C-alpha positions as CSV (number, residue, x, y, z in Angstrom):
1,M,-3.9,-18.6,-15.9
2,I,-0.8,-18.0,-13.8
3,L,2.0,-20.4,-13.7
4,V,4.1,-20.4,-10.2
5,L,7.5,-21.8,-11.2
6,V,9.9,-24.0,-8.9
7,P,11.9,-21.5,-6.8
8,N,15.3,-20.3,-8.1
9,T,14.3,-21.3,-11.6
10,R,17.0,-19.9,-14.0
11,P,16.0,-18.3,-17.3
12,E,19.0,-19.6,-18.9
13,S,18.3,-23.2,-18.1
14,S,17.2,-25.6,-20.8
15,E,14.0,-26.6,-18.9
16,Y,12.9,-23.0,-18.8
17,K,13.4,-22.5,-22.4
18,Q,11.6,-25.6,-23.2
19,L,8.7,-24.1,-21.1
20,L,8.5,-20.8,-22.9
21,A,8.9,-22.5,-26.3
22,H,5.8,-24.6,-25.4
23,L,3.8,-21.7,-24.4
24,A,4.7,-19.7,-27.5
25,N,3.1,-22.5,-29.6
26,L,-0.3,-22.1,-27.7
27,P,-2.8,-20.5,-29.9
28,G,-4.1,-17.2,-28.8
29,I,-2.0,-17.0,-25.7
30,T,0.4,-14.5,-24.8
31,T,2.9,-14.9,-21.8
32,R,4.1,-12.3,-19.3
33,V,6.9,-13.0,-17.0
34,H,7.1,-11.7,-13.5
35,T,10.1,-12.2,-11.4
36,E,10.5,-11.5,-7.8
37,V,14.1,-11.5,-6.4
38,G,14.2,-12.2,-2.4
39,V,16.9,-12.5,-0.1
40,E,17.1,-16.3,-0.1
41,Q,15.4,-17.2,-3.5
42,T,14.0,-16.0,-6.7
43,L,10.3,-16.6,-7.5
44,T,9.0,-16.5,-11.1
45,E,5.2,-16.3,-12.2
46,L,4.3,-16.7,-15.8
47,Y,0.8,-14.9,-16.6
48,L,-0.9,-16.6,-19.6
49,I,-3.1,-14.0,-21.2
50,G,-5.8,-14.9,-23.6
51,N,-8.5,-17.8,-23.8
52,T,-7.0,-20.0,-21.4
53,K,-10.4,-22.0,-20.5
54,A,-9.5,-24.7,-22.9
55,L,-6.1,-25.4,-21.4
56,S,-5.9,-28.5,-19.0
57,I,-4.6,-27.5,-15.5
58,D,-3.2,-31.2,-15.4
59,E,-1.3,-31.0,-18.7
60,I,0.2,-27.4,-17.8
61,K,1.1,-28.8,-14.3
62,N,3.3,-31.4,-16.0
63,L,5.3,-28.8,-18.1
64,P,9.0,-28.3,-17.1
65,C,9.7,-26.0,-14.1
66,V,6.0,-25.6,-13.1
67,E,5.3,-26.0,-9.4
68,R,1.5,-25.2,-9.5
69,V,-1.0,-23.6,-11.6
70,V,-3.8,-21.2,-10.7
71,R,-6.7,-20.8,-13.0
72,V,-7.7,-16.9,-12.5
73,S,-11.3,-15.2,-12.7
74,E,-11.8,-12.4,-15.0
75,E,-11.6,-9.8,-12.2
76,Y,-8.3,-8.7,-10.7
77,R,-6.0,-11.3,-12.4
78,V,-2.9,-10.7,-10.6
79,L,-3.9,-9.3,-7.3
80,G,-7.1,-11.2,-6.7
81,R,-7.8,-14.1,-4.9
82,H,-8.6,-17.1,-6.9
83,Q,-9.6,-20.7,-6.3
84,N,-6.9,-23.0,-4.8
85,D,-4.7,-19.8,-4.9
86,D,-2.1,-20.0,-2.0
87,R,0.5,-17.3,-3.3
88,P,1.6,-15.0,-0.5
89,T,-0.4,-12.1,0.8
90,S,2.6,-10.4,2.2
91,F,6.0,-8.7,1.1
92,S,9.0,-7.3,2.8
93,Y,10.5,-3.9,1.9
94,N,13.5,-2.5,3.5
95,G,13.2,-4.8,6.6
96,V,9.5,-4.3,7.3
97,L,6.9,-6.8,6.5
98,F,3.6,-5.9,5.0
99,G,0.8,-8.3,4.6
100,Q,-3.0,-9.1,5.3
101,N,-1.8,-10.4,8.7
102,T,0.4,-7.4,9.8
103,L,-0.2,-4.0,11.2
104,N,1.8,-1.1,10.5
105,V,1.3,2.6,11.6
106,F,2.5,5.6,9.3
107,A,2.0,8.7,11.4
108,G,3.7,12.0,10.1
109,L,3.3,15.2,8.3
110,C,0.8,15.4,5.6
111,A,2.9,17.8,4.1
112,V,6.5,18.7,4.9
113,D,7.0,22.5,6.0
114,T,10.1,23.0,7.8
115,L,13.3,20.8,8.5
116,E,12.6,21.4,12.2
117,H,9.2,20.0,12.1
118,V,10.2,16.9,10.3
119,E,12.9,16.3,12.9
120,I,10.5,16.8,15.9
121,M,8.2,14.2,14.2
122,M,10.8,11.6,13.5
123,R,12.3,11.9,16.9
124,A,8.9,11.5,18.6
125,L,8.3,8.4,16.4
126,Q,11.8,7.0,17.4
127,A,10.8,7.6,20.9
128,Q,7.7,5.2,20.5
129,G,9.5,2.4,18.7
130,Q,8.1,3.4,15.4
131,V,9.9,2.8,11.9
132,C,7.3,4.1,9.6
133,T,6.1,7.6,8.7
134,R,4.3,9.6,6.1
135,M,5.9,12.8,4.6
136,G,4.2,14.9,1.9
137,A,6.8,16.5,-0.5
138,Y,4.2,16.8,-3.4
139,K,0.8,18.0,-2.8
140,P,-2.0,18.0,-5.3
141,R,-4.5,20.8,-4.2
142,T,-7.8,21.7,-5.3
143,S,-6.9,25.5,-5.6
144,P,-4.0,26.4,-7.9
145,Y,-3.1,29.0,-5.3
146,A,-2.8,26.7,-2.3
147,F,0.7,25.2,-1.2
148,Q,1.8,22.5,-3.5
149,G,4.4,21.1,-1.4
150,H,8.3,21.9,-1.2
151,G,8.9,19.0,-3.9
152,K,12.5,17.8,-4.5
153,S,14.0,20.5,-2.5
154,C,12.9,18.9,0.8
155,L,13.9,15.3,-0.3
156,P,17.6,15.4,1.0
157,Y,16.8,16.5,4.6
158,V,13.9,14.3,5.0
159,F,15.7,11.2,3.9
160,E,18.7,12.1,6.1
161,L,16.6,12.5,9.1
162,A,14.9,9.3,8.6
163,G,18.2,7.7,8.6
164,K,19.2,9.4,11.8
165,Y,16.1,8.3,13.5
166,G,15.8,4.8,12.4
167,I,12.8,5.3,10.0
168,K,12.8,2.7,7.4
169,V,9.9,3.5,5.1
170,I,8.3,6.9,4.3
171,A,4.9,7.0,2.7
172,M,5.1,9.8,-0.2
173,E,2.7,10.8,-2.6
174,I,3.7,11.5,-6.2
175,T,1.7,13.0,-9.0
176,H,4.0,13.0,-12.0
177,E,6.6,10.4,-13.3
178,T,9.4,13.0,-12.8
179,H,8.9,12.7,-9.0
180,L,9.9,9.1,-9.1
181,N,13.2,10.0,-10.6
182,E,13.6,12.9,-8.0
183,I,12.9,10.4,-5.3
184,R,15.4,7.9,-6.6
185,T,18.2,10.4,-7.0
186,A,17.6,11.9,-3.4
187,L,17.8,8.5,-2.0
188,H,21.0,7.7,-3.8
189,Q,22.5,11.0,-2.8
190,T,21.7,10.4,0.9
191,G,23.4,6.7,0.9
192,N,19.7,5.2,0.6
193,A,19.3,6.1,4.3
194,T,15.8,4.9,4.3
195,G,13.3,3.4,2.0
196,V,10.0,5.2,0.2
197,M,6.5,3.7,-0.3
198,L,5.0,5.7,-3.4
199,Q,1.5,6.9,-2.7
200,I,-1.0,7.2,-5.5
201,G,-3.6,9.8,-4.2
202,T,-7.3,9.7,-4.7
203,R,-7.0,12.4,-7.4
204,N,-4.8,10.0,-9.5
205,T,-6.3,6.7,-8.9
206,Q,-7.4,6.8,-12.6
207,N,-4.5,8.4,-14.1
208,F,-3.8,5.2,-15.9
209,E,-0.4,6.3,-17.4
210,L,0.7,7.3,-14.3
211,L,-0.2,4.2,-12.9
212,K,1.5,2.0,-15.8
213,I,4.8,4.0,-15.0
214,V,4.7,3.4,-11.4
215,G,3.9,-0.2,-12.0
216,R,6.8,-0.7,-14.2
217,Q,9.4,-0.1,-11.4
218,Q,9.8,-2.6,-8.8
219,D,12.3,-0.7,-6.4
220,Y,9.4,0.8,-4.4
221,P,6.1,-0.6,-3.0
222,V,2.9,1.4,-3.8
223,L,0.1,2.4,-1.6
224,I,-3.0,3.4,-3.9
225,K,-5.9,5.0,-2.4
226,R,-9.4,4.6,-3.3
227,G,-10.6,7.2,-6.0
228,F,-12.9,10.2,-5.5
229,G,-16.4,9.1,-5.5
230,I,-15.8,6.0,-7.7
231,T,-16.8,2.4,-7.0
232,L,-14.6,-0.1,-5.0
233,D,-14.5,-2.0,-8.3
234,E,-13.1,0.9,-10.2
235,S,-10.4,1.6,-7.7
236,L,-9.4,-2.1,-7.3
237,N,-8.9,-2.2,-11.1
238,A,-6.7,0.8,-10.7
239,A,-4.5,-1.4,-8.4
240,E,-4.5,-4.0,-10.8
241,Y,-3.0,-1.8,-13.3
242,L,-0.1,-1.3,-11.2
243,A,0.3,-5.2,-10.6
244,S,-0.2,-5.9,-14.3
245,E,2.8,-3.8,-15.3
246,G,5.0,-5.8,-12.9
247,N,4.8,-4.2,-9.3
248,R,2.9,-6.7,-7.1
249,K,3.9,-4.8,-3.6
250,V,0.7,-2.9,-3.7
251,I,-1.5,-1.9,-0.7
252,F,-4.8,-0.6,-1.1
253,G,-5.9,2.5,1.0
254,L,-9.5,3.3,2.1
255,R,-9.7,7.1,2.7
256,G,-13.6,7.8,2.7
257,M,-15.9,8.3,-0.1
258,K,-16.7,12.0,-1.3
259,T,-20.1,12.7,-0.5
260,N,-22.2,15.2,1.6
261,M,-23.7,12.0,3.1
262,G,-20.7,12.0,5.4
263,D,-21.2,15.3,6.9
264,P,-19.9,16.5,9.1
265,H,-17.1,14.4,8.6
266,R,-14.7,15.4,5.6
267,N,-15.5,12.0,3.9
268,F,-18.0,9.1,4.4
269,V,-15.8,6.6,6.2
270,D,-15.7,3.3,4.2
271,F,-13.7,1.4,6.6
272,A,-16.3,-1.4,6.4
273,H,-14.6,-2.4,3.2
274,V,-11.3,-3.6,4.9
275,P,-12.6,-7.2,5.0
276,V,-14.1,-6.9,1.6
277,V,-10.8,-6.0,-0.1
278,K,-8.9,-8.7,1.8
279,R,-11.6,-11.3,0.6
280,L,-11.5,-10.1,-3.0
281,T,-7.7,-9.5,-3.4
282,R,-4.4,-10.4,-1.8
283,M,-3.5,-6.8,-0.9
284,P,-2.7,-5.5,2.7
285,V,-5.4,-2.8,3.5
286,C,-4.6,0.7,4.7
287,I,-7.0,2.9,6.2
288,D,-6.5,6.8,6.5
289,P,-8.7,8.1,9.3
290,S,-7.2,11.9,9.1
291,H,-8.7,12.3,5.5
292,S,-12.0,10.3,6.2
293,V,-12.9,12.7,9.2
294,G,-11.0,15.8,8.6
295,T,-11.5,17.3,12.0
296,R,-10.5,17.0,15.5
297,A,-13.9,16.8,16.9
298,G,-14.6,14.1,19.8
299,S,-17.5,12.5,21.2
300,P,-18.7,12.9,24.8
301,D,-16.7,9.9,25.8
302,G,-13.7,12.1,25.4
303,I,-12.4,10.0,22.3
304,L,-11.6,11.9,19.2
305,D,-13.6,10.8,16.0
306,I,-10.4,10.0,14.3
307,M,-9.3,7.5,16.9
308,H,-12.8,6.0,17.0
309,V,-13.0,5.4,13.3
310,T,-9.2,4.2,13.3
311,A,-10.2,1.6,16.0
312,Q,-13.2,0.5,13.6
313,G,-10.8,0.0,10.7
314,I,-8.4,-1.9,12.8
315,I,-10.9,-4.2,14.6
316,A,-12.1,-5.0,11.0
317,G,-8.6,-6.3,10.1
318,A,-7.0,-3.4,8.6
319,N,-3.1,-3.8,8.1
320,M,-1.9,-0.2,8.0
321,V,-2.8,3.1,9.3
322,L,-1.8,6.4,7.5
323,V,-2.4,9.4,9.9
324,D,-1.6,13.0,10.1
325,F,0.3,14.4,13.1
326,H,2.1,17.8,13.4
327,P,4.2,19.4,16.1
328,V,2.4,22.6,15.8
329,P,-0.9,22.2,13.8
330,S,-1.8,25.7,13.6
331,K,1.3,26.3,11.6
332,A,0.7,23.4,9.2
333,L,0.5,24.2,5.6
334,V,-1.7,21.7,4.7
335,D,-4.6,20.0,6.7
336,G,-3.6,21.4,10.0
337,P,-7.2,21.3,11.5
338,Q,-7.1,17.4,11.2
339,A,-3.8,16.7,12.6
340,L,-3.4,14.8,16.0
341,L,-0.8,16.4,18.4
342,L,2.5,14.8,19.3
343,K,1.5,14.4,23.0
344,E,-1.4,12.2,21.6
345,L,0.8,9.8,19.9
346,P,1.3,7.5,22.9
347,Q,-2.3,7.4,23.2
348,F,-3.2,6.7,19.7
349,L,-0.7,4.0,19.3
350,E,-2.0,2.2,22.6
351,D,-5.5,2.6,21.4
352,I,-4.6,0.9,18.2
353,Q,-3.1,-2.1,20.1
354,I,-6.3,-2.5,22.0
355,A,-8.2,-2.5,18.8
356,R,-5.7,-4.9,17.4
357,D,-5.9,-7.4,20.3
358,A,-9.7,-7.3,19.9
359,Y,-9.5,-8.1,16.4
360,L,-7.2,-11.3,17.1
361,K,-9.3,-12.4,19.8
362,R,-12.1,-12.3,17.4
363,V,-10.2,-14.5,14.9
364,E,-9.4,-16.9,17.6
365,L,-13.0,-17.0,18.4
366,V,-14.3,-17.9,14.9
367,K,-11.7,-20.6,14.7
368,R,-12.7,-22.0,18.0
369,Y,-16.2,-22.2,17.0
370,L,-15.2,-23.7,13.5
371,D,-13.4,-26.7,14.9
């Protein structure tokens, strides 16, 4: 059960203390407090954990400070959609809104290689009016001999260049808790020139200790990708790990499933699950066409497979696109064969807008027929 309190409820108020005292006396029930500090107001939610089926919603509603009560299902208690649940499906970070009704594009380098390439990429994004990008500093690789990323050494110039070119959010994968501290330090040293969205890659989707650590911090939102060859339910529960520790600014990423049934694509494209995730949870949904397709192959109509599957995800309602671009793909240290060219960036963005417009028209169509 979730208790949504009246906005700006103060922890030191007598009403709040009275509420916590009452909840502490409920047998077999523990209480977890989550506070979200916004620009204009502070929102507090109390999660009642235990056998809450015996609790009366009407009685709980009448307790001090309580604005509304949500009775949750067993699955996805924090991030899930529940009956009569009108909690928000969006959040803001560093001036950028992320939600189930928005669309943000994170085009950039799968792995940072040189300062020059980072600057070329960010300059191109600024020219197209983009404020988000992806930049890989830490790269988990299948082979221990493959390039693992420049790590903390590249963070200062990546963040400084982001500030120079107006990039507000950088999606960056981390694989260890020390990376979180390195990012925080580098941001501070560069005067918080930009913002970072922490990325949990597919290899770490079930690294539960890492999920707990990342979930306990609320400075940075988190993009968690679906895990290698595991069920959607298992991956959604991984996202719930983050939220259960306190961080609800979570985006769920679909990046294809590892199976040879997807050949000749790198993975089996799973973008049909975009509306499923939005139905089951309140998370925005990201698609990663680059790692799903894995090549620059194109169809007879002249459209690259990566662009085709991106459009499929967008027309299904995706809210974010994570995609590889590179100034010189042949010199990329990671995943060069799947990277799009900078000259293709305007086309890619325009193609996304066409698919987005089609999605919005479909939404209006169903509303018209329901009226």
